[in-house]
N, C-alpha and C positions, 0 to 999 in steps of 0.2 A: 585635508585628504580623508574621506570616510573610509573607516577601515572595518567591515564586518567582521564579527568572529570567524566565520568560515574562511575569510580573506587573509587573515592575519599569519604571521610566520609561526612555525610551529614552535621555534627556539632561535637564540641569536645566531646559531651557526647557519641557519637557513639563510638569512638576509645578509650575512657577512661573507659567506661562499660566493653568493650571486654578486655581491658589490665588489669582490676581488676581480671579478671577471667583467666589470662594467666601471671604467675609471674615466668616463667624459660625462660630466653633467652640467647642470646650469646652477650657479650663484645667485641667489636672489638677495639683494641689499635694498632696505628701505630708503627710498628717496627722500628729498626735502619735502617738507610740509606742502602738500597740494600737488606733489609730483608724484608719478608712478615710480615704481620699484624699478632699479636697475635689476637686468637679467643677463649675466655673463656666461657664455657658454666657455669651458674649461676643462682640459686634463687635471687630473688630481692622483695623488697618492695617500690611500688610507690604510691606517695601521690601527687594527682593533687592539692590540695590546697597549700601544701609547693613548688610545681614545682620541686620535686627532687625524686631520688629512692637511696635507701641505700641497700648495701651487704657489704660482708667480703669477703677474702681469705686468704688462708695460707701464712705466711711469706715467706717460700722458693719458692713462685709461681715465675717463671720466668719473669712475664711481668711487675714487680714494676720499673725497671729502665726505660723501655720504657713509662710508664704511667708517670713517674715524669718529662721525658724529654719531652712529649706532652701529656697534660691532655684533648686534644679534642678527645672525643671518641664516638662511637654509639652502643647503645644498642638495640638489633633487636631480635623481637619476632615473629614468624612464625608459624601459627597453623590452623585447619580447612581446609587442603589442601587435593584436591582430584584430581583424573585424570578424564578427560570429554572426552569420545570416539567422535571420529569425527561425526558419523551418529547423535547424540544428537543434534549437533550444525548445522546441515544443515539448509539452509535458507528454509523458505516456498515456496513449489512448487518445490524444487531443489531435485535431487537424493540424498538418504542417504549417499551416497559414496563421494560426495562432501562436506560434513562438514569438519571443521577443528578441530582436536584434540587439546586440551589445559588443562591447570591447573587453578584450581579455589584455593585461598588462602586467607586469611586474614593476614595482616602483619602491625606492627607498628615500626618505627625506631625512637628511641629518640637520638638525637644529644646531647650531654651532656659535660660538663665541669667537669672532677673528681677530687675530693679532697679528700686526702688520710687522713685519721684518723688514727693517732698513739696514741694519749693520752688515758691512759687505761680508765678513768671515761667516757671519750667521745664514746669509743668503747664499754663499756658496756650497755651506754645508745642506741647505734646503734643496738646493738644485742637485747635488750628490745623491740625495735620496730620491728625488723625482727620478733620476737617471737608473739609479739601482731597481726602481720598480718597472719602468718601461724598457728599460736597454740592459738586462742583467746579463747580457753576453758581452757588453762593454764595446768596444771599438772608438769611443769617444775618450777625450783628456778629460781628466778629473778638473771641475771648475774651482780655481785657486787663485786667491786675490793677488794682484800685480803681476800674474804670470798668462801668458798667451795659451791657448788662443781666447779663452772666456774671461779672463779678469778684467781686461777694459770695457766688457758688455754689462758688468755687474751693475754700473751706476745706472743704467737704461730701465732697470726693473725693480719692482717691489715684491718682496715676498709675502705670503700670506700662511700663516699657520691656523687651522680651523680647529678648535677645542669643541670637541662635540658633547653637548650637553642633554641632547634627546633624539630619539629615533623613531619615526614612524615608516612602516615596511608593509608592504600589500602585496599578496600574489593571487590576483583575480581570475580564477581559471574553473568555475563552475563547481567547486567543492562541495556546494550545498546541493547541487543537481541530483536527481534519481540516476542510478546506474545505468538504465536504459538512454537517459540524454546524454549523459556523459560519454556512453560507447559509440553515439551517434556524432557527437561533437568530435571526438577523437577519430571516427573514420572521415569525417568531413575534412578536418586538418590534414590528414594523410593524403586523403586524395587530391587536395586542391594543390598542396605543395609550394604554396606561395612563399615570399619573403617572409622569414619569423614563423613559418607556420609549424615547423619542426621544433623550434625552441618552446613554441606555446604548448605543443603536444607532449613534449617532456615535462614541461610543469604540471599538465593536467594529470598525467600518468604517475608522476612522483607524488603529488598531493593525494591521491584516490584512497580513501579509506581512512584518511586522519581524521576528517570533518564528516564522519558518517553521524546521522542521528544519534543522539546521546553522549558525542564526544565533544567536550568542550576544548577548543586549542588554545595556546598560550596568547595572551595579550600581546599588543605591538611591544617590541621588545625596545628597552630603555637602556641608557648608559650612563 
């Protein structure tokens, strides 16, 4: 993923805060020689303090052999994406039809070393951590080895702890465009009111001013 300086996160908190609210992504695992990678959609629980994310998959999933052969993986999350019509992006003083259509989006890619979790008690703890993230209000029994209702189901899954070794994050929202162009884009998003337009508008407004000429934003965050 190409990250221009003006699209880079301003600090670790920017992408971490966004990721905290976007906990569904795709895990990319290198396939065997000559085969394409496995790409697995999944929920995950990320802990910036621990520097890892946890998830689990069914034991029959076909990616296990590839994952064990090469544990270097990428967890990719993309959201808040919109199409921006060309006229919205035209430079000040230029005809509207000279504007360049583009996409806006937020994306975080976590480069990870995957650790497969097969111990029953460790899997129960991993599931409890996921439940604590997704269902903090409770209402479900704690996964416990040998106890109903989930103990008998532990053998049907394998856990994954993703140790984060690097991060690439991007917030592509016209931060390098002149104010007049950004105003036009913001007005277009507000008027259109389509899916994710409000989120894109919020990103554009939040990042304005940080990447003005002469400002050098932080490079993509690393952990």
